[in-house]
C-alpha positions as CSV (number, residue, x, y, z in Angstrom):
1,M,123.5,123.9,96.0
2,E,126.9,122.7,95.0
3,T,127.6,120.7,91.9
4,V,128.3,117.1,93.0
5,S,131.2,115.2,91.5
6,A,129.7,111.8,91.1
7,Q,133.1,110.2,90.8
8,K,133.9,110.8,94.5
9,I,130.5,109.8,95.8
10,K,130.4,106.3,97.4
11,N,127.5,106.7,99.8
12,I,124.1,108.3,99.4
13,I,121.6,109.1,102.1
14,F,118.0,109.6,100.9
15,D,115.2,111.5,102.6
16,Y,111.8,109.8,102.5
17,G,109.0,112.4,102.1
18,N,108.9,113.9,98.6
19,V,112.1,112.1,97.6
20,I,110.6,108.6,97.7
21,F,107.1,108.8,99.1
22,E,105.2,111.7,97.7
23,I,103.5,113.9,100.3
24,D,101.3,117.0,100.1
25,F,101.8,119.6,102.9
26,K,98.8,121.6,101.6
27,K,96.5,118.6,101.9
28,A,97.5,118.1,105.5
29,Q,97.3,121.8,106.3
30,N,93.7,121.9,104.9
31,A,92.8,118.8,106.9
32,L,94.2,120.2,110.2
33,A,92.5,123.5,109.5
34,Q,89.2,121.7,109.1
35,L,89.7,120.3,112.6
36,G,89.5,123.9,113.8
37,I,93.2,124.8,114.1
38,P,93.7,128.6,113.3
39,D,96.8,130.2,111.6
40,I,97.6,126.9,110.0
41,E,100.6,128.2,108.0
42,S,102.6,128.9,111.1
43,F,101.2,125.9,113.0
44,F,102.3,123.4,110.3
45,G,104.3,124.2,107.2
46,H,107.0,122.8,105.0
47,K,109.7,125.1,106.3
48,G,108.5,125.5,109.9
49,H,105.9,124.2,112.4
50,A,104.8,124.2,116.0
51,E,107.1,122.5,118.5
52,L,104.5,119.8,118.9
53,F,105.5,118.2,115.6
54,S,109.2,118.2,116.5
55,Q,108.4,116.6,119.8
56,L,106.5,113.8,118.1
57,E,109.3,113.3,115.5
58,T,111.9,112.9,118.2
59,G,109.9,110.5,120.3
60,S,109.8,113.0,123.2
61,I,106.0,112.8,123.3
62,T,103.7,109.9,122.6
63,P,101.0,109.8,119.9
64,A,98.4,110.2,122.7
65,E,100.2,113.4,123.9
66,F,100.4,114.7,120.3
67,R,96.6,114.1,119.9
68,T,96.0,116.1,123.1
69,G,98.1,118.9,121.6
70,I,96.0,118.9,118.5
71,R,92.8,119.0,120.5
72,N,94.2,122.0,122.5
73,A,95.3,123.8,119.3
74,A,91.8,123.2,117.8
75,S,90.1,124.2,121.1
76,N,88.1,121.0,120.6
77,P,88.4,118.3,123.3
78,D,85.9,116.2,121.5
79,L,88.1,115.4,118.4
80,T,88.5,111.6,118.2
81,D,91.9,109.8,117.8
82,E,90.6,108.7,114.4
83,Q,89.7,112.2,113.2
84,I,93.2,113.5,114.2
85,D,95.1,110.6,112.7
86,E,93.1,110.8,109.5
87,A,93.9,114.5,109.2
88,W,97.6,114.0,110.0
89,N,98.0,111.0,107.6
90,S,96.3,113.0,104.8
91,I,99.8,114.3,104.0
92,F,100.6,111.0,102.2
93,V,100.0,110.6,98.4
94,G,101.9,107.5,97.6
95,V,105.1,105.8,96.3
96,P,105.3,105.9,92.5
97,P,105.6,102.4,90.9
98,T,109.2,102.8,89.6
99,V,110.9,104.3,92.7
100,H,111.7,101.0,94.6
101,D,113.4,99.6,91.5
102,T,115.4,102.8,91.2
103,L,116.5,102.5,94.8
104,L,117.5,98.9,94.4
105,E,119.6,99.9,91.3
106,M,121.3,102.6,93.4
107,K,122.0,100.1,96.2
108,G,123.9,98.1,93.7
109,N,126.2,101.1,92.9
110,Y,126.5,102.8,96.3
111,R,126.2,102.3,100.0
112,T,122.7,103.7,100.4
113,F,120.7,104.8,103.5
114,L,117.4,106.3,104.4
115,L,117.1,109.2,106.9
116,S,113.6,110.4,107.6
117,N,112.0,112.8,110.0
118,T,108.9,110.9,110.8
119,N,106.8,109.8,113.8
120,E,105.0,106.8,115.1
121,I,101.6,107.7,113.6
122,H,103.1,108.2,110.1
123,Y,105.5,105.3,110.4
124,N,102.6,102.9,111.1
125,Y,100.6,104.4,108.2
126,F,103.3,104.0,105.6
127,L,104.2,100.5,106.7
128,D,100.5,99.6,106.2
129,Y,100.6,101.3,102.8
130,L,103.8,99.4,101.7
131,K,102.2,96.1,102.7
132,Q,98.9,96.8,100.9
133,E,100.4,98.5,97.8
134,Y,103.6,96.6,97.3
135,G,103.4,93.5,99.5
136,I,106.5,94.5,101.5
137,D,106.9,94.9,105.2
138,N,109.1,97.9,105.3
139,N,111.9,99.8,103.5
140,D,114.8,97.8,104.9
141,H,115.6,95.8,101.8
142,L,116.0,99.0,99.7
143,F,118.9,100.3,101.8
144,E,121.9,99.2,103.8
145,K,120.1,100.7,106.8
146,A,117.0,102.9,107.3
147,Y,116.9,105.6,110.0
148,Y,113.8,107.2,111.4
149,S,113.9,110.3,113.7
150,Q,111.4,109.1,116.3
151,L,113.6,106.0,116.9
152,M,116.8,108.0,117.1
153,F,115.4,110.7,119.4
154,L,116.9,113.3,117.0
155,R,115.7,115.0,113.9
156,K,117.0,116.9,110.9
157,P,118.4,119.5,110.4
158,H,120.4,119.0,113.7
159,V,123.9,118.1,112.8
160,E,124.0,115.3,115.4
161,I,121.6,113.1,113.4
162,F,123.8,113.2,110.4
163,Q,126.9,112.6,112.5
164,R,125.4,109.5,114.0
165,V,124.6,108.0,110.6
166,L,128.2,108.8,109.4
167,E,129.8,107.4,112.5
168,E,127.6,104.2,112.9
169,N,128.4,103.2,109.3
170,N,132.0,104.5,109.1
171,L,131.2,106.8,106.3
172,N,133.6,109.5,105.1
173,P,131.4,112.7,104.8
174,E,133.5,113.8,101.8
175,E,132.3,110.6,99.9
176,T,128.7,110.9,101.1
177,L,125.8,112.7,99.4
178,F,122.6,113.6,101.2
179,I,119.4,114.2,99.1
180,D,116.4,116.0,100.6
181,D,113.6,118.2,99.4
182,S,113.9,120.6,102.4
183,P,116.7,123.3,102.0
184,Q,117.0,123.7,105.8
185,H,117.9,120.0,106.2
186,L,120.6,120.3,103.6
187,V,122.3,122.9,105.8
188,G,122.6,120.4,108.7
189,A,124.1,117.8,106.4
190,A,126.6,120.3,105.0
191,H,127.6,121.2,108.5
192,A,128.4,117.5,109.0
193,G,130.7,117.8,106.0
194,M,128.5,116.0,103.5
195,H,127.7,116.9,99.9
196,T,124.1,117.8,99.4
197,L,121.5,117.9,96.6
198,L,118.0,119.5,96.7
199,M,115.3,117.2,95.4
200,D,113.4,119.7,93.3
201,R,111.1,117.2,91.5
202,K,108.4,114.8,92.4
203,P,109.4,111.3,93.5
204,A,108.1,109.9,90.2
205,E,111.1,111.7,88.6
206,L,113.7,110.4,91.0
207,R,115.4,108.2,88.4
208,Q,115.7,111.0,85.9
209,F,116.9,113.3,88.7
210,L,119.7,110.9,89.6
211,I,120.6,110.5,85.9
212,D,120.7,114.2,85.4
213,H,123.1,114.5,88.3
214,K,125.3,111.7,86.8
215,L,124.6,109.4,89.8
216,L,122.9,106.7,87.7
């Protein structure tokens, strides 16, 4: 990825999973495989997955329709909603204690935004987690605005989702940095004219990552 000149960056858009909230794809793969889904690497992976997941992330199918898709993939109509949701939510590890403070510090220095590919099942899960673990209702206070794919009916890496965030907030892409752990998502951001950084560490190291890139 390019070297970012911190001097010209005024706006930063953060991904959520594995930038802020640690997630574990392998854990979710194992849990879904245990439901009876074969060939799990191609069905659900970090760099690619079945269309079912994209449909859920863009709000084009309901959680109920997603669960039906999981039952079909597992060839097991008897799987309960709870079994499916537990396997799907097993991807979540947690938000490290220092991360929210780091984000608030960044908000004081830049216009900051959240842009996450997520879905209704995961969204409800992490809102419950934030309430229980940190006593907060959502991520809204950490950013100027938080964007979630299932509410936008778009997902990364499609350039349209980046363009919407830029346009709605009157952001100059040349002054805007996008940070994500997925290389394919950075490609979409770059096509929208933004600077990009690959998050190559765990969320617990976010502050040091930002310091190392002279953003903090």
